[in-house]
N, C-alpha and C positions, 0 to 999 in steps of 0.2 A: 292390460288387465287391471292394474292397480288404479289407473285413472278412471276407468269405467265403473269401478267400485266406489269411487268418490275420493280417492287419495289425490293429493296435489303432487304432480310429477314434473320435474325440471330436467330437461335433456341438455347436457353440456357436450357439444360436438366440436372437434378440432377443425373440421372442414366448414366451408361456408354454406353447405347444404346437407340435408340428411339423405341417407341412401345414396351415397356417392357413386356406386356402381350402376345405379338404375338410370333410366331415361329422365332427362331434366324435367319434363312436364309431369311425369309421374311423381317425382320427388316433391315438386311444388304443391301439387294437389294433395298429396298425402300429408304434407306438413299442415296445410290448411285444415284438413279434416281432423288431424290430431289436435290442433289448436282449438277447434270447436268442442272437442272432448275435454278440454281443460289443460292440455299440455302447455308448458312454457319452454321456450328454447333459448339457449345461449350458444349461438353458432360462431364459428371462427374463434373458439376459446379452447385453451389447453388447461387441464387440471394440473396444479402445481403441488397440491397436498391434500391429504385426507387424514383428519385427526379424530380419534374416538372421543366422544363427549359423554356427559352423564346420561343423556338420552339420545342415542343415535350417533351421528357423526357430523363433523364440520368439514365442508368441502371448499377449498380455495382454488380459484381459477383466474386466468388473465387472458386478454386478447392475444391471439397469435401474432398480430401485427404490432403489438406493443400497446401499453396502456396500463391503467390502474387495475390492480387485482380486486376481485370481488369474493365474498364469502357467503355461503348459504348453509343453513342448518337442515339436516335431514334425519328422518327416523331410520332410513336404510339407504345404502349406496350399492348400486349395481354397476360393476365395471364390465363393459361390453366392448372390449378392444379386440376380440377374436380369440381363437384357440390355437394351441400348439400341438404338434404331433406327439402322441403318447408312445414313444419308442424306447424309452430308457430301460425298460424291463424285458425287452424282447430278445436279448442275447445277440444283438446285431454285431457288436464288436467281436464277440467270440466266434461268430460265424464268418467274420470278415466282410460284412456288408457295409458299403460306403453310405454315409449320411452327410447332409449338408450342415451348415452352421446353425440351422434351426431344428436339427434333429430329424429332418425328413429324409426318407430313404431315396437315394438317387436311382432313377430308372431311365431306360431308353424308350424309344417310341413304341416298343411292344411290352412295356411294363416289366422288363427284365432288369434285375440288379446286376452288379458286377460279378456276382457269384453264380455260376451256371446252375440252373435248376431252381433258383429262388426268384420269385416274383413279388411285387408289392403293389397294393391297390388301396384306394380309399383315403382316409384322413392322414395316413402315415406318409403319403407322398405329396408333392407339390400340387397345387390346384385347389379349387373350391371344396370345402368340406361338406359335401352333400351326399345323402344316402343313395340317391338314384345315380349319382356319378360313380360311386363305389360299385353299385350293382352292375352298371355297364362295363366297368373295368374288370369285374369278376368274370363276366361272360366273355370278354375279349381274351382274358388269360386262359380260360378253359378252352376256347377255340384255338388259341395258339398252341397249347399243350397237345391238342388233338390233331395238330398238323394243318389247321386252317389259318386263314388270314385274319386273326383277331384284330379289331380296330375300334377305337373310340373317337367319335367326332366331337371334340370339345367345343366347337363353335355352336352346337345346337343343344347344349345341356341347359335345361330350364333352371331358373332360380325362383324361389318362393319365400315370401316374408309372411309368417303366420301371425298377422295382426288383424284388427277389425277396422276397416275392411282389409281383406287379404290382398297381397300383391304378387303377381307372377309375371315373369318375362323370359324370353328366349331370344338368342341371337344378339346382334349388335344394336346399340342404342343409336338414336338419331344423331347425337353428338359425335359418336365414333364414326358413323358414316360420313358426316361432314368433314371431320378431320382427315379421313382417308381419301376424300375426294370422290366418293362413290355416289353415283346418281341413285335416287330413290324416290318413291312416292309415299306420302304419309296419309293414312286414313284414320278416322276416329268416329266411334259410335258411343254415345253416352248411355249409361245404365238408366237414366231418367226416361229414355225413350223405349226401354225394354219392358214388355208386358209382365214378364215373370218377376223382374226386379221391382217393378212398381207394386205388384201384388204382395211381395214379401217385405215391402217398405225398406228395401236396400237399394236406393237409387243413387248413392254416391259412387263415383268412379266411372270408368270408361274402358273400352277395348280399343 
């Protein structure tokens, strides 16, 4: 959003690529599109310090593989390292519900906790913190309570990145299939060949 409004944005990423959980080709093309929008990238870099300055903040980072540190000045800093389960105020300890070292409620394959009659779903348990994943888990728990075989297939839960352009994926990536030794066929259709995308002037991207 900020880059499209004219602000200079620098992304400092620990990995050698952005969108580490996405397909490699998607990640490369997305980075190219963001670069066209004015983004700057410092990949394979770890932040070692953030200090408040008179105007904004000073960010210090260095290469993960070793090397000289760099410093950049920023008006604002967004730390996007993920979220943690918000379970501290739920009274889990008093109820005797087990949690892991990250504060997430431990559940079995049917989303049951160690306390009979108590289930857990959504961001408070392990797995991707996605609203539609929590919704599926809620349906599964309701089915289980009703005596049915409630189940969530985590292999087909879609992921979405709400950027411009948006990115969506479901299932295993090409890299994961290669690593697992699974045969597959890859197909690709560019938006530049899609009539609606051309009419809307949104021809970046592919399916």
